[in-house]
KEVOLUM-443245 format. One record per residue (C-alpha): residue number from 1; residue in three letters; x negated, z, y negated. Coordinates in nm, 3 decimals, always signed. Each point is the difference from the previous one (the first is absolute). Layout:
residues N
+-------+------+---------+---------+---------+
| torlo | miba |      c1 |      c3 |      c2 |
+-------+------+---------+---------+---------+
|   NUM |  ala |       X |       Z |       Y |
...
+-------+------+---------+---------+---------+
This chain:
residues 359
+-------+------+---------+---------+---------+
| torlo | miba |      c1 |      c3 |      c2 |
+-------+------+---------+---------+---------+
|     1 |  unk |  +8.524 |  -2.379 |  -4.179 |
|     2 |  unk |  -0.094 |  -0.384 |  +0.045 |
|     3 |  unk |  -0.268 |  +0.056 |  -0.253 |
|     4 |  unk |  -0.141 |  +0.311 |  +0.161 |
|     5 |  unk |  +0.018 |  -0.181 |  +0.364 |
|     6 |  unk |  -0.180 |  -0.296 |  -0.110 |
|     7 |  unk |  -0.271 |  +0.247 |  -0.153 |
|     8 |  unk |  -0.035 |  +0.173 |  +0.327 |
|     9 |  unk |  -0.049 |  -0.304 |  +0.238 |
|    10 |  unk |  -0.258 |  -0.117 |  -0.227 |
|    11 |  unk |  -0.199 |  +0.294 |  +0.018 |
|    12 |  unk |  -0.084 |  -0.075 |  +0.413 |
|    13 |  unk |  -0.150 |  -0.322 |  -0.095 |
|    14 |  unk |  -0.253 |  +0.191 |  -0.244 |
|    15 |  unk |  -0.365 |  +0.220 |  +0.112 |
|    16 |  unk |  -0.015 |  +0.330 |  -0.043 |
|    17 |  unk |  -0.169 |  +0.125 |  -0.336 |
|    18 |  unk |  -0.344 |  +0.003 |  -0.021 |
|    19 |  unk |  -0.100 |  +0.364 |  +0.068 |
|    20 |  unk |  -0.213 |  +0.234 |  +0.222 |
|    21 |  unk |  +0.232 |  -0.035 |  +0.294 |
|    22 |  unk |  -0.148 |  +0.119 |  +0.330 |
|    23 |  unk |  +0.089 |  -0.265 |  +0.290 |
|    24 |  unk |  -0.174 |  +0.237 |  +0.301 |
|    25 |  unk |  +0.160 |  +0.307 |  -0.013 |
|    26 |  unk |  +0.114 |  -0.060 |  +0.307 |
|    27 |  unk |  -0.287 |  -0.103 |  +0.223 |
|    28 |  unk |  -0.286 |  +0.208 |  +0.136 |
|    29 |  unk |  -0.263 |  -0.054 |  +0.170 |
|    30 |  unk |  -0.177 |  +0.244 |  +0.313 |
|    31 |  unk |  -0.351 |  -0.003 |  +0.103 |
|    32 |  unk |  +0.073 |  +0.020 |  +0.426 |
|    33 |  unk |  -0.279 |  -0.006 |  +0.286 |
|    34 |  unk |  +0.122 |  -0.355 |  +0.132 |
|    35 |  unk |  +0.281 |  -0.268 |  -0.012 |
|    36 |  unk |  +0.146 |  +0.119 |  +0.340 |
|    37 |  unk |  +0.150 |  +0.314 |  -0.093 |
|    38 |  unk |  +0.211 |  +0.185 |  +0.246 |
|    39 |  unk |  +0.337 |  +0.139 |  -0.080 |
|    40 |  unk |  -0.117 |  +0.319 |  -0.149 |
|    41 |  unk |  -0.281 |  -0.140 |  -0.203 |
|    42 |  unk |  +0.268 |  -0.283 |  -0.139 |
|    43 |  unk |  +0.238 |  +0.293 |  -0.111 |
|    44 |  unk |  -0.306 |  +0.252 |  -0.148 |
|    45 |  unk |  -0.091 |  -0.328 |  -0.188 |
|    46 |  unk |  +0.348 |  -0.052 |  -0.129 |
|    47 |  unk |  +0.041 |  +0.341 |  -0.110 |
|    48 |  unk |  -0.314 |  +0.023 |  -0.168 |
|    49 |  unk |  +0.056 |  -0.344 |  -0.191 |
|    50 |  unk |  +0.350 |  +0.145 |  -0.080 |
|    51 |  unk |  -0.136 |  +0.334 |  -0.143 |
|    52 |  unk |  -0.213 |  -0.250 |  -0.238 |
|    53 |  unk |  +0.271 |  -0.159 |  -0.114 |
|    54 |  unk |  +0.181 |  +0.273 |  -0.103 |
|    55 |  unk |  -0.301 |  +0.108 |  -0.215 |
|    56 |  unk |  +0.099 |  -0.286 |  -0.192 |
|    57 |  unk |  +0.327 |  +0.005 |  -0.019 |
|    58 |  unk |  +0.059 |  +0.408 |  -0.044 |
|    59 |  unk |  -0.298 |  -0.036 |  -0.272 |
|    60 |  unk |  -0.029 |  +0.355 |  -0.016 |
|    61 |  unk |  -0.217 |  +0.171 |  +0.270 |
|    62 |  unk |  +0.104 |  +0.335 |  -0.059 |
|    63 |  unk |  +0.328 |  -0.124 |  +0.148 |
|    64 |  unk |  -0.162 |  -0.127 |  +0.293 |
|    65 |  unk |  +0.071 |  +0.340 |  +0.235 |
|    66 |  unk |  -0.042 |  -0.057 |  +0.362 |
|    67 |  unk |  +0.307 |  +0.183 |  +0.045 |
|    68 |  unk |  +0.172 |  -0.282 |  -0.201 |
|    69 |  unk |  -0.161 |  -0.269 |  +0.145 |
|    70 |  unk |  +0.024 |  +0.051 |  +0.343 |
|    71 |  unk |  +0.356 |  -0.125 |  +0.059 |
|    72 |  unk |  -0.072 |  -0.322 |  -0.169 |
|    73 |  unk |  -0.314 |  -0.080 |  +0.194 |
|    74 |  unk |  +0.188 |  +0.049 |  +0.344 |
|    75 |  unk |  +0.210 |  -0.290 |  -0.146 |
|    76 |  unk |  -0.340 |  -0.220 |  -0.023 |
|    77 |  unk |  +0.068 |  -0.222 |  +0.267 |
|    78 |  unk |  +0.362 |  -0.079 |  -0.114 |
|    79 |  unk |  -0.105 |  -0.097 |  -0.351 |
|    80 |  unk |  -0.286 |  -0.252 |  +0.133 |
|    81 |  unk |  +0.091 |  -0.382 |  -0.148 |
|    82 |  unk |  -0.318 |  -0.152 |  +0.143 |
|    83 |  unk |  -0.384 |  +0.090 |  +0.080 |
|    84 |  unk |  -0.311 |  -0.201 |  +0.096 |
|    85 |  unk |  -0.387 |  +0.103 |  +0.080 |
|    86 |  unk |  -0.238 |  -0.131 |  -0.256 |
|    87 |  unk |  -0.407 |  +0.076 |  -0.002 |
|    88 |  unk |  -0.149 |  +0.184 |  -0.295 |
|    89 |  unk |  -0.319 |  -0.078 |  -0.154 |
|    90 |  unk |  -0.141 |  +0.254 |  +0.195 |
|    91 |  unk |  +0.105 |  -0.136 |  +0.319 |
|    92 |  unk |  +0.257 |  +0.251 |  +0.080 |
|    93 |  unk |  +0.345 |  -0.095 |  +0.133 |
|    94 |  unk |  +0.258 |  +0.061 |  -0.268 |
|    95 |  unk |  +0.394 |  +0.045 |  +0.072 |
|    96 |  unk |  +0.196 |  -0.153 |  -0.284 |
|    97 |  unk |  +0.352 |  +0.085 |  -0.008 |
|    98 |  unk |  +0.281 |  -0.066 |  -0.225 |
|    99 |  unk |  +0.299 |  +0.266 |  -0.034 |
|   100 |  unk |  +0.394 |  -0.077 |  -0.110 |
|   101 |  unk |  +0.002 |  +0.081 |  -0.350 |
|   102 |  unk |  +0.352 |  +0.113 |  -0.005 |
|   103 |  unk |  -0.047 |  +0.195 |  +0.349 |
|   104 |  unk |  -0.238 |  +0.188 |  -0.160 |
|   105 |  unk |  +0.174 |  +0.042 |  -0.338 |
|   106 |  unk |  +0.300 |  +0.142 |  +0.174 |
|   107 |  unk |  -0.196 |  +0.251 |  +0.207 |
|   108 |  unk |  -0.177 |  +0.152 |  -0.328 |
|   109 |  unk |  +0.358 |  +0.003 |  -0.118 |
|   110 |  unk |  +0.141 |  +0.190 |  +0.277 |
|   111 |  unk |  -0.276 |  +0.245 |  +0.015 |
|   112 |  unk |  +0.015 |  +0.072 |  -0.400 |
|   113 |  unk |  -0.320 |  -0.155 |  -0.082 |
|   114 |  unk |  -0.048 |  -0.273 |  -0.296 |
|   115 |  unk |  -0.080 |  -0.323 |  +0.003 |
|   116 |  unk |  -0.248 |  -0.207 |  -0.236 |
|   117 |  unk |  +0.099 |  -0.354 |  -0.047 |
|   118 |  unk |  -0.223 |  -0.297 |  -0.045 |
|   119 |  unk |  -0.032 |  -0.034 |  -0.370 |
|   120 |  unk |  -0.301 |  +0.212 |  -0.088 |
|   121 |  unk |  -0.188 |  +0.105 |  -0.317 |
|   122 |  unk |  -0.393 |  -0.142 |  +0.026 |
|   123 |  unk |  -0.257 |  +0.241 |  -0.086 |
|   124 |  unk |  -0.291 |  -0.050 |  -0.191 |
|   125 |  unk |  -0.332 |  +0.185 |  +0.088 |
|   126 |  unk |  -0.272 |  +0.090 |  -0.234 |
|   127 |  unk |  -0.224 |  +0.203 |  +0.171 |
|   128 |  unk |  -0.359 |  +0.128 |  -0.142 |
|   129 |  unk |  -0.229 |  +0.060 |  +0.288 |
|   130 |  unk |  -0.344 |  +0.164 |  -0.058 |
|   131 |  unk |  -0.260 |  +0.059 |  +0.233 |
|   132 |  unk |  -0.336 |  +0.104 |  +0.019 |
|   133 |  unk |  -0.139 |  -0.373 |  -0.081 |
|   134 |  unk |  +0.266 |  -0.138 |  -0.182 |
|   135 |  unk |  +0.327 |  +0.009 |  -0.221 |
|   136 |  unk |  +0.226 |  -0.240 |  +0.072 |
|   137 |  unk |  +0.411 |  -0.104 |  -0.024 |
|   138 |  unk |  +0.195 |  -0.157 |  +0.294 |
|   139 |  unk |  +0.089 |  -0.364 |  -0.130 |
|   140 |  unk |  +0.178 |  -0.275 |  +0.200 |
|   141 |  unk |  -0.291 |  -0.220 |  +0.039 |
|   142 |  unk |  -0.193 |  +0.269 |  +0.182 |
|   143 |  unk |  -0.089 |  -0.051 |  +0.388 |
|   144 |  unk |  +0.032 |  +0.398 |  +0.065 |
|   145 |  unk |  +0.075 |  +0.243 |  +0.259 |
|   146 |  unk |  +0.147 |  +0.255 |  -0.204 |
|   147 |  unk |  +0.275 |  -0.322 |  -0.091 |
|   148 |  unk |  -0.010 |  -0.064 |  +0.332 |
|   149 |  unk |  +0.183 |  +0.350 |  +0.055 |
|   150 |  unk |  +0.231 |  -0.006 |  -0.285 |
|   151 |  unk |  +0.128 |  -0.330 |  +0.107 |
|   152 |  unk |  +0.049 |  +0.099 |  +0.379 |
|   153 |  unk |  +0.168 |  +0.344 |  -0.116 |
|   154 |  unk |  +0.225 |  -0.169 |  -0.253 |
|   155 |  unk |  +0.152 |  -0.272 |  +0.299 |
|   156 |  unk |  +0.056 |  +0.317 |  +0.196 |
|   157 |  unk |  +0.197 |  +0.148 |  -0.284 |
|   158 |  unk |  +0.156 |  -0.320 |  -0.072 |
|   159 |  unk |  -0.085 |  -0.002 |  -0.366 |
|   160 |  unk |  -0.168 |  -0.285 |  -0.192 |
|   161 |  unk |  -0.344 |  +0.093 |  -0.195 |
|   162 |  unk |  -0.233 |  -0.192 |  -0.233 |
|   163 |  unk |  -0.346 |  +0.038 |  -0.138 |
|   164 |  unk |  -0.090 |  -0.064 |  -0.366 |
|   165 |  unk |  -0.210 |  -0.335 |  -0.076 |
|   166 |  unk |  -0.266 |  +0.183 |  -0.194 |
|   167 |  unk |  -0.007 |  -0.318 |  -0.211 |
|   168 |  unk |  -0.139 |  -0.062 |  -0.357 |
|   169 |  unk |  +0.412 |  +0.083 |  -0.123 |
|   170 |  unk |  -0.019 |  +0.317 |  +0.205 |
|   171 |  unk |  -0.351 |  +0.127 |  -0.132 |
|   172 |  unk |  +0.114 |  -0.068 |  -0.360 |
|   173 |  unk |  +0.321 |  +0.283 |  +0.051 |
|   174 |  unk |  -0.224 |  +0.248 |  +0.197 |
|   175 |  unk |  -0.308 |  +0.107 |  +0.155 |
|   176 |  unk |  -0.103 |  +0.190 |  +0.347 |
|   177 |  unk |  -0.021 |  +0.316 |  -0.216 |
|   178 |  unk |  +0.367 |  -0.041 |  -0.100 |
|   179 |  unk |  +0.094 |  +0.001 |  +0.362 |
|   180 |  unk |  -0.186 |  +0.287 |  +0.089 |
|   181 |  unk |  +0.115 |  +0.197 |  -0.256 |
|   182 |  unk |  +0.336 |  -0.113 |  +0.053 |
|   183 |  unk |  +0.052 |  -0.101 |  -0.373 |
|   184 |  unk |  +0.352 |  -0.146 |  +0.018 |
|   185 |  unk |  +0.056 |  -0.196 |  -0.317 |
|   186 |  unk |  -0.312 |  -0.256 |  +0.107 |
|   187 |  unk |  +0.141 |  +0.023 |  +0.341 |
|   188 |  unk |  +0.373 |  -0.077 |  -0.082 |
|   189 |  unk |  -0.137 |  -0.283 |  -0.234 |
|   190 |  unk |  -0.220 |  -0.163 |  +0.276 |
|   191 |  unk |  +0.283 |  +0.040 |  +0.268 |
|   192 |  unk |  +0.278 |  -0.188 |  -0.190 |
|   193 |  unk |  -0.110 |  -0.336 |  +0.093 |
|   194 |  unk |  +0.038 |  +0.082 |  +0.385 |
|   195 |  unk |  +0.344 |  -0.027 |  +0.201 |
|   196 |  unk |  -0.005 |  +0.342 |  +0.077 |
|   197 |  unk |  +0.249 |  +0.307 |  -0.113 |
|   198 |  unk |  -0.230 |  +0.276 |  +0.129 |
|   199 |  unk |  -0.322 |  +0.068 |  -0.072 |
|   200 |  unk |  -0.276 |  +0.195 |  +0.182 |
|   201 |  unk |  -0.310 |  +0.172 |  -0.162 |
|   202 |  unk |  -0.260 |  +0.116 |  +0.282 |
|   203 |  unk |  -0.318 |  +0.157 |  -0.102 |
|   204 |  unk |  -0.204 |  +0.070 |  +0.348 |
|   205 |  unk |  -0.353 |  +0.190 |  -0.016 |
|   206 |  unk |  -0.215 |  +0.004 |  +0.294 |
|   207 |  unk |  -0.114 |  +0.366 |  +0.023 |
|   208 |  unk |  -0.285 |  -0.032 |  +0.249 |
|   209 |  unk |  +0.033 |  -0.142 |  +0.363 |
|   210 |  unk |  +0.369 |  -0.100 |  +0.102 |
|   211 |  unk |  +0.096 |  +0.238 |  -0.232 |
|   212 |  unk |  +0.221 |  -0.154 |  -0.272 |
|   213 |  unk |  +0.239 |  +0.126 |  -0.270 |
|   214 |  unk |  +0.284 |  -0.186 |  -0.158 |
|   215 |  unk |  +0.233 |  +0.040 |  -0.271 |
|   216 |  unk |  +0.320 |  -0.204 |  -0.039 |
|   217 |  unk |  +0.274 |  -0.079 |  -0.251 |
|   218 |  unk |  +0.324 |  -0.199 |  +0.046 |
|   219 |  unk |  +0.195 |  -0.180 |  -0.289 |
|   220 |  unk |  +0.320 |  -0.142 |  +0.031 |
|   221 |  unk |  +0.282 |  -0.030 |  -0.240 |
|   222 |  unk |  +0.113 |  +0.319 |  +0.196 |
|   223 |  unk |  -0.249 |  +0.227 |  +0.000 |
|   224 |  unk |  -0.375 |  +0.102 |  -0.035 |
|   225 |  unk |  -0.168 |  +0.198 |  +0.272 |
|   226 |  unk |  -0.337 |  +0.083 |  +0.092 |
|   227 |  unk |  -0.223 |  +0.186 |  +0.296 |
|   228 |  unk |  -0.328 |  +0.090 |  +0.149 |
|   229 |  unk |  -0.141 |  -0.063 |  +0.337 |
|   230 |  unk |  -0.314 |  +0.045 |  +0.157 |
|   231 |  unk |  -0.106 |  -0.133 |  +0.361 |
|   232 |  unk |  -0.166 |  -0.341 |  +0.146 |
|   233 |  unk |  +0.057 |  -0.317 |  -0.232 |
|   234 |  unk |  +0.269 |  -0.072 |  +0.263 |
|   235 |  unk |  +0.195 |  +0.329 |  -0.049 |
|   236 |  unk |  -0.032 |  -0.056 |  -0.388 |
|   237 |  unk |  +0.098 |  -0.373 |  -0.026 |
|   238 |  unk |  +0.303 |  +0.095 |  +0.246 |
|   239 |  unk |  +0.097 |  +0.295 |  -0.239 |
|   240 |  unk |  +0.029 |  -0.199 |  -0.243 |
|   241 |  unk |  +0.201 |  -0.300 |  +0.122 |
|   242 |  unk |  +0.249 |  +0.196 |  +0.237 |
|   243 |  unk |  +0.093 |  +0.290 |  -0.227 |
|   244 |  unk |  +0.065 |  -0.282 |  -0.281 |
|   245 |  unk |  +0.249 |  -0.177 |  +0.234 |
|   246 |  unk |  +0.145 |  +0.341 |  +0.107 |
|   247 |  unk |  +0.081 |  +0.070 |  -0.383 |
|   248 |  unk |  +0.115 |  -0.333 |  -0.068 |
|   249 |  unk |  +0.267 |  -0.023 |  +0.287 |
|   250 |  unk |  +0.121 |  +0.313 |  -0.083 |
|   251 |  unk |  +0.154 |  -0.134 |  -0.292 |
|   252 |  unk |  +0.089 |  -0.359 |  +0.137 |
|   253 |  unk |  +0.095 |  +0.076 |  +0.316 |
|   254 |  unk |  +0.399 |  +0.043 |  +0.089 |
|   255 |  unk |  +0.117 |  +0.291 |  +0.241 |
|   256 |  unk |  +0.358 |  +0.025 |  -0.111 |
|   257 |  unk |  +0.315 |  -0.099 |  +0.207 |
|   258 |  unk |  +0.247 |  +0.057 |  -0.288 |
|   259 |  unk |  +0.062 |  -0.349 |  -0.174 |
|   260 |  unk |  +0.074 |  -0.022 |  -0.383 |
|   261 |  unk |  +0.043 |  -0.300 |  -0.165 |
|   262 |  unk |  -0.194 |  -0.139 |  -0.339 |
|   263 |  unk |  +0.051 |  -0.317 |  -0.210 |
|   264 |  unk |  -0.341 |  -0.125 |  -0.154 |
|   265 |  unk |  +0.013 |  -0.246 |  -0.288 |
|   266 |  unk |  -0.318 |  -0.220 |  -0.075 |
|   267 |  unk |  -0.086 |  -0.198 |  -0.309 |
|   268 |  unk |  -0.210 |  -0.277 |  -0.021 |
|   269 |  unk |  +0.101 |  -0.172 |  +0.331 |
|   270 |  unk |  -0.065 |  -0.386 |  -0.118 |
|   271 |  unk |  +0.159 |  -0.168 |  +0.305 |
|   272 |  unk |  +0.145 |  -0.002 |  +0.349 |
|   273 |  unk |  -0.355 |  +0.040 |  +0.113 |
|   274 |  unk |  -0.036 |  +0.331 |  -0.162 |
|   275 |  unk |  +0.319 |  +0.125 |  +0.098 |
|   276 |  unk |  -0.071 |  -0.058 |  +0.386 |
|   277 |  unk |  -0.317 |  +0.122 |  -0.043 |
|   278 |  unk |  +0.156 |  +0.311 |  -0.167 |
|   279 |  unk |  +0.270 |  +0.044 |  +0.298 |
|   280 |  unk |  -0.296 |  -0.045 |  +0.271 |
|   281 |  unk |  -0.221 |  +0.246 |  -0.172 |
|   282 |  unk |  +0.279 |  +0.284 |  +0.044 |
|   283 |  unk |  +0.057 |  -0.076 |  +0.345 |
|   284 |  unk |  -0.375 |  +0.101 |  +0.029 |
|   285 |  unk |  +0.032 |  +0.357 |  -0.112 |
|   286 |  unk |  +0.016 |  +0.288 |  +0.257 |
|   287 |  unk |  +0.326 |  +0.140 |  -0.223 |
|   288 |  unk |  +0.172 |  -0.305 |  +0.014 |
|   289 |  unk |  +0.287 |  -0.074 |  +0.319 |
|   290 |  unk |  +0.164 |  -0.241 |  -0.195 |
|   291 |  unk |  -0.024 |  -0.230 |  -0.311 |
|   292 |  unk |  +0.283 |  -0.200 |  -0.150 |
|   293 |  unk |  -0.040 |  -0.251 |  -0.263 |
|   294 |  unk |  +0.284 |  +0.032 |  -0.244 |
|   295 |  unk |  -0.087 |  -0.195 |  -0.305 |
|   296 |  unk |  -0.257 |  -0.235 |  -0.170 |
|   297 |  unk |  +0.042 |  -0.087 |  -0.400 |
|   298 |  unk |  -0.177 |  -0.067 |  -0.294 |
|   299 |  unk |  -0.298 |  +0.106 |  +0.155 |
|   300 |  unk |  +0.119 |  +0.339 |  +0.152 |
|   301 |  unk |  +0.085 |  +0.070 |  +0.346 |
|   302 |  unk |  +0.215 |  +0.273 |  +0.201 |
|   303 |  unk |  -0.129 |  +0.172 |  +0.334 |
|   304 |  unk |  +0.261 |  +0.238 |  +0.164 |
|   305 |  unk |  -0.231 |  +0.186 |  +0.228 |
|   306 |  unk |  +0.111 |  +0.241 |  +0.275 |
|   307 |  unk |  -0.262 |  +0.262 |  +0.077 |
|   308 |  unk |  -0.100 |  +0.294 |  +0.205 |
|   309 |  unk |  -0.223 |  +0.161 |  -0.214 |
|   310 |  unk |  +0.061 |  +0.195 |  -0.368 |
|   311 |  unk |  -0.008 |  -0.216 |  -0.309 |
|   312 |  unk |  -0.276 |  +0.130 |  -0.132 |
|   313 |  unk |  -0.212 |  -0.072 |  +0.340 |
|   314 |  unk |  +0.111 |  -0.365 |  -0.037 |
|   315 |  unk |  -0.087 |  -0.027 |  -0.366 |
|   316 |  unk |  -0.371 |  +0.135 |  +0.151 |
|   317 |  unk |  -0.043 |  -0.259 |  +0.204 |
|   318 |  unk |  +0.091 |  -0.254 |  -0.217 |
|   319 |  unk |  -0.280 |  +0.166 |  -0.241 |
|   320 |  unk |  -0.242 |  -0.087 |  +0.235 |
|   321 |  unk |  +0.024 |  -0.357 |  +0.028 |
|   322 |  unk |  -0.072 |  -0.278 |  -0.216 |
|   323 |  unk |  +0.332 |  -0.141 |  +0.023 |
|   324 |  unk |  +0.235 |  +0.185 |  -0.250 |
|   325 |  unk |  -0.107 |  +0.198 |  -0.325 |
|   326 |  unk |  +0.252 |  +0.230 |  -0.156 |
|   327 |  unk |  +0.189 |  -0.128 |  -0.278 |
|   328 |  unk |  +0.099 |  +0.295 |  -0.230 |
|   329 |  unk |  +0.114 |  -0.248 |  -0.312 |
|   330 |  unk |  +0.270 |  -0.190 |  +0.128 |
|   331 |  unk |  +0.352 |  +0.103 |  +0.138 |
|   332 |  unk |  +0.264 |  -0.173 |  +0.176 |
|   333 |  unk |  +0.376 |  +0.001 |  +0.032 |
|   334 |  unk |  +0.055 |  +0.118 |  +0.309 |
|   335 |  unk |  +0.413 |  +0.061 |  -0.040 |
|   336 |  unk |  +0.008 |  -0.326 |  +0.189 |
|   337 |  unk |  -0.158 |  -0.331 |  +0.202 |
|   338 |  unk |  +0.083 |  -0.316 |  -0.071 |
|   339 |  unk |  +0.280 |  +0.098 |  -0.221 |
|   340 |  unk |  +0.198 |  +0.164 |  +0.248 |
|   341 |  unk |  +0.064 |  +0.341 |  -0.084 |
|   342 |  unk |  +0.152 |  +0.083 |  +0.345 |
|   343 |  unk |  -0.323 |  -0.111 |  +0.183 |
|   344 |  unk |  -0.031 |  +0.266 |  +0.318 |
|   345 |  unk |  -0.365 |  +0.077 |  -0.036 |
|   346 |  unk |  +0.002 |  +0.031 |  -0.401 |
|   347 |  unk |  +0.320 |  +0.259 |  +0.022 |
|   348 |  unk |  -0.218 |  +0.236 |  +0.197 |
|   349 |  unk |  -0.174 |  +0.087 |  -0.250 |
|   350 |  unk |  -0.338 |  +0.002 |  +0.158 |
|   351 |  unk |  -0.325 |  +0.090 |  -0.191 |
|   352 |  unk |  -0.146 |  -0.238 |  -0.202 |
|   353 |  unk |  -0.392 |  -0.127 |  +0.003 |
|   354 |  unk |  -0.161 |  -0.215 |  -0.226 |
|   355 |  unk |  -0.298 |  -0.200 |  +0.011 |
|   356 |  unk |  -0.173 |  -0.304 |  -0.124 |
|   357 |  unk |  -0.159 |  -0.259 |  +0.273 |
|   358 |  unk |  -0.397 |  -0.022 |  -0.037 |
|   359 |  unk |  -0.097 |  -0.360 |  +0.021 |
+-------+------+---------+---------+---------+
């Protein structure tokens, strides 16, 4: 017990694991007419801000039916932690508001809506565009209205995105035609260098005037999906990003109120620092309500997790990250912990998941 207590105290002194962790989920910016709002105008701005927050935190647009939102939006003023006014680059007053994360989560649970935590997968976007003049990829070193639009949508959805460098290393792996044709082998080979677990491949063709046609493919550890869309460029771009986030959130967002527990054993844990990083990582997963470190020995670690989702949903969330990989080779003795066969956690015969820490 002293050993575990010492380890637990040590965890508080270390920073969180380096992962795609979104830090502004509960902040919103709403354009307003001036810095001197009436009471009614401020309430409207707070409700609009909260509605923007709910899109990021619930994750799936299809769940944000206005009927479900109204009871939550009525509580907007009570959830405000602080607000201020800014001025945008276009000289428009902006109402910047911060909401209480715990209060928002509590209301979502009370209204049977899911909560998506701060730890989220990064999306790598391979987008090939052809218009009447040229063919090109969207890349990280471009200045483009298309890229600005995708970044804005990603911020609205609370999801990190990156674009390829399209440097010599990328061009050795694939061509514009590979992306245009959605040839998965070279795309996956070129994607390996990037810190992303989801690849979005888009092909966008200008059909004439302001009409564009898009074909989108999503590749993740869980599934592959594709869809087509036609319309203005904004509509086509928004469809690619928004539907991708809806699909991912459907796998990752926890909406169950039933609690169960699981023990996760991790190999390749080389230090107390690794141990602390893992503990903090588990706390960022939306499926996890409690994390209890229970063992560190011989480069293996054990954690007791209390979750409000299915174990398969937890495993799915872990698979989207770049922190752990499933360990199918190594088996561990789960009959006792620290040599104590009467340990109360282990005696419950919790399900066991085995992983390897990725350095």
